[in-house]
C-alpha positions as MATLAB code, in Angstrom:
seq = 'HEILVELFRNRPELACELLAACAGIEARGDHVELGSIDLSQVVSVEYRADAVVLMRDPDETIVGAVIVEVQLQADPAKRWSWPQYVTALRARLECPVVLLVIAPESSVARWARDSIETGHPGFALGPIVIEMAEVPRLDDVGAARQRPELAVLSVLAHPELENACIALDAISNLPVDRAGLYFDLILGALPIELRNRIGANVLKNYEYQSEIMRGMMAEARAQVRTELLREGRDEGLREGRDEGLREGRDEGLREGRDEGLRQGKCEGLRNALLQVARSRNVALRPELEASIAKLANVETLEQLIDSVLRAPNEAAAVAAIEKLVL';
ca = [
      91.967  -37.522   -1.122;
      91.374  -37.897   -4.857;
      87.662  -38.602   -4.343;
      87.171  -35.331   -2.453;
      89.251  -33.397   -4.994;
      87.158  -34.907   -7.801;
      84.029  -33.290   -6.341;
      85.600  -29.852   -6.845;
      86.948  -30.703  -10.290;
      83.542  -31.909  -11.442;
      81.772  -28.824  -10.098;
      83.999  -25.883   -9.116;
      80.966  -24.047   -7.701;
      81.298  -26.388   -4.692;
      84.201  -24.268   -3.386;
      82.066  -21.131   -3.397;
      79.109  -22.972   -1.832;
      81.249  -24.212    1.053;
      82.804  -20.795    1.637;
      79.349  -19.216    1.796;
      77.805  -21.935    3.992;
      80.704  -22.515    6.397;
      82.793  -19.323    6.416;
      80.308  -16.583    5.454;
      82.410  -15.621    2.420;
      80.268  -14.844   -0.606;
      81.584  -15.623   -4.070;
      82.606  -12.777   -6.355;
      81.678  -12.465   -9.994;
      78.998  -13.927  -12.217;
      80.235  -17.500  -12.785;
      83.112  -19.805  -11.882;
      85.422  -22.252  -13.652;
      88.484  -24.393  -12.986;
      91.898  -22.800  -13.379;
      95.418  -24.168  -13.689;
      96.646  -25.905  -10.545;
     100.279  -25.030  -11.380;
     101.322  -22.321   -8.931;
     105.032  -22.445   -9.701;
     107.102  -19.407  -10.569;
     110.027  -19.150  -12.935;
     113.268  -20.462  -11.362;
     111.505  -22.017   -8.363;
     110.444  -25.379   -7.089;
     107.199  -26.773   -8.448;
     104.021  -25.981   -6.532;
     100.690  -27.576   -7.416;
      97.393  -27.152   -5.614;
      94.635  -29.787   -5.588;
      92.231  -27.470   -7.423;
      91.942  -23.815   -8.409;
      88.575  -22.149   -8.947;
      88.293  -18.881  -10.880;
      85.412  -16.422  -10.496;
      84.574  -14.193  -13.465;
      82.233  -11.251  -13.935;
      79.818  -11.004  -16.920;
      82.640   -9.495  -19.001;
      84.777  -12.624  -18.329;
      87.212  -10.644  -16.174;
      88.653  -12.731  -13.333;
      87.546  -11.058  -10.099;
      88.550  -13.697   -7.540;
      90.045  -17.158   -7.083;
      89.890  -20.027   -4.581;
      92.756  -22.460   -4.014;
      91.334  -25.786   -2.778;
      93.539  -28.114   -0.742;
      92.314  -31.468    0.628;
      94.419  -32.237    3.692;
      94.188  -35.722    5.224;
      97.076  -35.277    7.674;
      99.267  -32.560    9.112;
     102.112  -31.625    6.749;
     104.646  -29.087    8.085;
     105.810  -28.369    4.520;
     102.425  -26.806    3.740;
     103.156  -24.062    6.320;
     105.784  -22.847    3.847;
     104.071  -23.597    0.524;
     100.546  -22.312    1.266;
     101.590  -18.626    1.480;
     103.440  -19.170   -1.809;
     100.244  -20.577   -3.373;
      98.247  -17.497   -2.429;
     100.806  -14.836   -3.318;
     101.831  -16.505   -6.596;
      98.244  -16.851   -7.839;
      97.366  -13.344   -6.635;
     100.331  -11.889   -8.540;
      99.514  -13.873  -11.665;
      95.787  -13.065  -11.779;
      95.887   -9.655  -10.066;
      92.782  -10.429   -8.022;
      91.885  -11.499   -4.458;
      92.725  -15.129   -3.634;
      91.321  -17.364   -0.866;
      92.911  -20.581    0.444;
      90.238  -23.193    1.251;
      91.435  -26.293    3.131;
      89.167  -29.350    3.418;
      90.250  -31.385    6.453;
      88.067  -34.450    7.156;
      89.754  -35.107   10.529;
      89.202  -32.642   13.395;
      92.830  -32.903   14.560;
      94.083  -31.984   11.077;
      91.599  -29.110   10.897;
      92.939  -27.682   14.167;
      96.480  -27.876   12.812;
      95.528  -26.237    9.501;
      93.713  -23.333   11.210;
      96.859  -22.061   12.903;
      97.851  -18.699   11.484;
     100.969  -18.862    9.309;
     103.362  -16.046   10.138;
     105.442  -15.031    7.136;
     107.922  -12.921    9.127;
     106.712   -9.609    7.706;
     104.838   -7.494   10.320;
     101.094   -7.777    9.829;
     101.467  -10.330    7.038;
     100.066  -13.661    8.274;
      97.987  -16.211    6.383;
      94.932  -17.660    8.109;
      93.633  -20.546    5.927;
      89.870  -21.010    5.653;
      89.490  -24.553    7.013;
      86.354  -26.681    6.775;
      86.095  -30.045    8.501;
      83.432  -32.640    7.756;
      81.316  -31.788   10.796;
      80.897  -28.249    9.417;
      79.572  -29.333    6.013;
      75.851  -28.441    6.016;
      73.089  -31.028    5.774;
      71.001  -30.576    2.650;
      67.372  -31.217    3.604;
      65.861  -29.564    0.532;
      65.514  -31.762   -2.570;
      65.420  -28.795   -4.955;
      68.600  -27.284   -3.538;
      70.334  -30.676   -3.637;
      69.478  -31.123   -7.318;
      71.129  -27.779   -8.057;
      74.200  -28.713   -5.971;
      74.689  -32.488   -6.373;
      78.349  -32.444   -5.297;
      77.448  -30.612   -2.094;
      74.720  -33.217   -1.512;
      77.276  -36.027   -1.899;
      79.746  -34.256    0.422;
      76.909  -33.836    2.926;
      76.424  -37.619    3.032;
      80.167  -38.165    3.537;
      80.017  -35.709    6.445;
      76.658  -36.866    7.834;
      76.021  -40.508    6.814;
      72.320  -40.489    7.619;
      69.332  -42.028    5.848;
      67.574  -38.764    4.935;
      70.805  -37.229    3.614;
      71.483  -40.312    1.501;
      67.993  -40.369   -0.035;
      68.173  -36.694   -0.972;
      71.652  -37.132   -2.468;
      70.554  -40.172   -4.500;
      67.749  -38.099   -5.945;
      70.147  -35.216   -6.665;
      72.527  -37.361   -8.749;
      69.823  -39.219  -10.689;
      70.120  -37.095  -13.854;
      73.899  -36.634  -13.904;
      76.062  -38.170  -16.662;
      76.681  -41.896  -16.261;
      80.307  -41.687  -15.061;
      79.627  -39.054  -12.421;
      76.408  -40.710  -11.241;
      78.169  -44.064  -10.872;
      81.051  -42.582   -8.874;
      78.731  -40.610   -6.597;
      76.378  -43.574   -6.105;
      79.271  -45.691   -4.846;
      80.455  -42.850   -2.592;
      77.015  -42.454   -1.032;
      76.494  -46.155   -0.339;
      80.081  -46.581    0.815;
      79.679  -43.794    3.388;
      76.643  -45.429    5.030;
      76.729  -48.024    7.809;
      75.631  -51.485    6.636;
      72.259  -51.237    8.397;
      71.397  -48.053    6.487;
      72.540  -49.590    3.199;
      70.193  -52.475    3.922;
      67.297  -50.121    4.650;
      67.897  -48.187    1.445;
      68.127  -51.298   -0.660;
      65.217  -53.143    0.947;
      62.755  -50.365    1.725;
      63.593  -46.834    0.662;
      64.775  -47.179   -2.932;
      61.495  -48.704   -4.053;
      59.833  -45.353   -3.340;
      62.043  -43.578   -5.888;
      61.191  -43.806   -9.571;
      64.258  -42.731  -11.536;
      64.017  -41.945  -15.234;
      67.570  -42.785  -16.285;
      68.438  -46.380  -17.152;
      71.773  -46.156  -15.362;
      70.160  -45.214  -12.056;
      67.557  -47.976  -12.345;
      70.396  -50.421  -12.960;
      72.291  -49.125   -9.937;
      69.216  -49.460   -7.733;
      68.717  -53.041   -8.924;
      72.353  -53.777   -8.091;
      71.933  -52.280   -4.616;
      68.874  -54.460   -3.995;
      70.812  -57.507   -5.198;
      73.620  -56.713   -2.754;
      71.104  -56.429    0.074;
      69.452  -59.720   -0.908;
      72.881  -61.372   -0.870;
      73.535  -60.026    2.624;
      70.137  -61.182    3.880;
      70.629  -64.627    2.321;
      74.027  -64.902    3.984;
      72.532  -64.006    7.362;
      69.700  -66.482    6.855;
      72.094  -69.200    5.746;
      74.314  -68.671    8.798;
      71.296  -68.827   11.083;
      70.117  -71.989    9.355;
      73.540  -73.582    9.781;
      73.515  -72.784   13.480;
      70.022  -74.226   13.919;
      70.954  -77.313   11.923;
      74.067  -77.880   14.029;
      72.087  -77.533   17.252;
      69.439  -79.909   15.991;
      72.098  -82.434   15.033;
      73.606  -82.256   18.500;
      70.215  -82.733   20.101;
      69.594  -85.838   18.025;
      72.950  -87.267   19.091;
      74.613  -87.461   15.684;
      78.134  -88.746   15.881;
      81.281  -86.782   15.004;
      81.641  -88.363   11.582;
      78.186  -87.203   10.459;
      78.845  -83.692   11.710;
      82.146  -83.490    9.887;
      80.614  -84.839    6.699;
      77.752  -82.362    6.866;
      80.049  -79.439    7.610;
      82.369  -80.359    4.779;
      79.455  -80.641    2.378;
      78.101  -77.292    3.493;
      81.541  -75.706    3.150;
      81.980  -77.034   -0.359;
      78.499  -75.918   -1.358;
      79.082  -72.518    0.192;
      82.369  -72.109   -1.676;
      80.752  -73.078   -4.960;
      77.987  -70.527   -4.431;
      80.484  -67.813   -3.519;
      82.653  -68.582   -6.564;
      79.605  -68.201   -8.824;
      78.588  -65.003   -7.013;
      82.088  -63.536   -7.506;
      81.977  -64.179  -11.256;
      78.471  -62.686  -11.498;
      79.504  -59.558   -9.588;
      82.543  -59.161  -11.864;
      80.382  -59.477  -14.990;
      77.776  -57.006  -13.640;
      80.573  -54.444  -13.175;
      82.084  -55.141  -16.598;
      85.275  -56.559  -15.071;
      86.974  -58.751  -17.671;
      88.838  -61.653  -16.072;
      91.688  -63.410  -17.831;
      91.300  -67.203  -18.237;
      94.063  -67.863  -15.719;
      92.284  -65.720  -13.130;
      89.002  -67.573  -13.664;
      90.880  -70.870  -13.373;
      92.454  -69.752  -10.084;
      89.069  -68.629   -8.751;
      87.582  -72.029   -9.650;
      90.151  -73.666   -7.325;
      89.458  -71.428   -4.317;
      88.004  -73.341   -1.372;
      88.303  -70.734    1.388;
      85.040  -69.037    2.375;
      86.696  -66.001    3.951;
      88.865  -65.351    0.880;
      85.895  -65.618   -1.481;
      83.793  -63.247    0.626;
      86.706  -60.802    0.767;
      87.063  -60.978   -3.036;
      83.357  -60.198   -3.563;
      83.564  -57.249   -1.182;
      86.736  -55.951   -2.901;
      85.138  -56.075   -6.370;
      81.993  -54.317   -5.116;
      84.073  -51.543   -3.568;
      86.565  -51.151   -6.424;
      86.212  -47.737   -8.166;
      87.057  -49.146  -11.622;
      87.865  -52.308  -13.591;
      91.639  -52.048  -13.072;
      91.250  -51.753   -9.307;
      88.884  -54.742   -9.251;
      91.303  -56.930  -11.243;
      94.208  -55.829   -9.013;
      92.223  -56.746   -5.890;
      91.480  -60.205   -7.297;
      95.091  -60.798   -8.351;
      96.356  -59.784   -4.911;
      94.276  -62.462   -3.176;
      94.278  -65.191   -5.829;
      97.681  -65.235   -7.538;
];
């Protein structure tokens, strides 16, 4: 939810772009900006939207507004609050107001599209609902560079190789924080086989100018190399076990070999976990490092590495480690 909302907060034009592409509603005014999400009225319960986008004409007069709501599940309470959102903001700004609902799941989108009858004849609210399947694919690099958030949303909706490559190009010159967040979103949306193809084959064809993007690409390649090494190691272990059986090694030798391999594997994974944490600037307290040094479970160590790689920030990474270690 927060990740999708962040796309609109970082670039409010995304609301207008989606309305134009998916609902045929053209934006009013000359430029747009974020507005207050507080839609409460005096002596009433508090109402807050996920995002509010204001459209202004060249004279800075507000000529339209879009209320953005990201809806991950059906919520009967919204059938009462959404009309309040629209009428309260319309009364405050004295301009037309549109309710835009982003519903990633088709079942939630169907629920959100139902017209909301207010009880007054002829006064019903029909939310503009966009589900992921309706988000357009951006196949033009120039257009994607002008609309990087729409390019990222396109990958979330259509996790395909071409979409991902265009989106990676589109975010290459963004500020470090935004580029890092979007890079993780793009890779996280892709199936593992496409992440491998990007890291091993596609990314080498892109020459980014910013240091941060080059660092991110190097990290992606390192992740792919780790995955390939793991697959190769597992295959080697299987072949070694089969060879040992063919040669008639006794049970004691097999157990000794397996235990040695397990210990070596754990040591390698512990070192890999610490390296991943350092590469993501995750500071580990001495007691955490001491606990990690004692871990001897391959599955737990692999889960820790995956959790740190997927964590959106340092605090989340430390929390993930503490949950599994302490």
